[in-house]
C-alpha positions in Angstrom: -22.4 159.3 -13.1 -21.4 162.7 -11.8 -24.9 164.0 -12.1 -26.2 161.2 -9.9 -23.6 161.9 -7.3 -24.4 165.6 -7.3 -28.2 164.8 -6.9 -27.5 162.4 -4.0 -25.3 165.0 -2.3 -27.9 167.7 -2.6 -30.6 165.3 -1.4 -28.7 164.2 1.6 -27.7 167.8 2.5 -31.3 168.9 2.2 -32.5 166.1 4.5 -29.8 166.8 7.1 -30.4 170.6 7.1 -34.2 170.0 7.4 -33.6 167.6 10.3 -31.4 170.2 12.1 -34.1 172.8 11.8 -36.8 170.4 13.0 -34.7 169.3 16.0 -33.9 172.8 17.1 -37.6 173.6 16.8 -38.5 170.6 18.9 -35.8 171.4 21.4 -33.7 168.2 20.7 -30.5 170.1 20.9 -28.1 167.1 21.3 -29.4 165.5 18.2 -29.4 168.7 16.3 -25.7 169.3 17.2 -24.9 165.8 16.2 -26.5 166.3 12.8 -24.5 169.6 12.4 -21.4 167.4 12.9 -22.6 165.0 10.2 -23.2 167.9 7.9 -19.7 169.3 8.5 -18.2 165.9 7.7 -20.3 165.6 4.6 -19.2 169.1 3.4 -15.5 168.7 4.4 -15.3 165.4 2.5 -14.2 163.1 5.3 -16.7 160.5 4.2 -14.9 160.1 0.9 -11.6 159.9 2.7 -12.8 157.2 5.1 -14.5 155.3 2.3 -11.3 155.4 0.2 -9.2 154.1 3.1 -11.7 151.2 3.7 -11.7 150.1 0.1 -8.0 149.8 -0.3 
């Protein structure tokens, strides 16, 4: 179970970082900054906190 979560987290992080780089390259700065916010929320763990609040 823990290995699957780790794999999913690394996969999502890789996709988001790749999208940030691509959007900066294509000059879509607004979308790139929004994805940086998503990456920050992913790293800081707010997604887990929100999910935990919604479940209970």
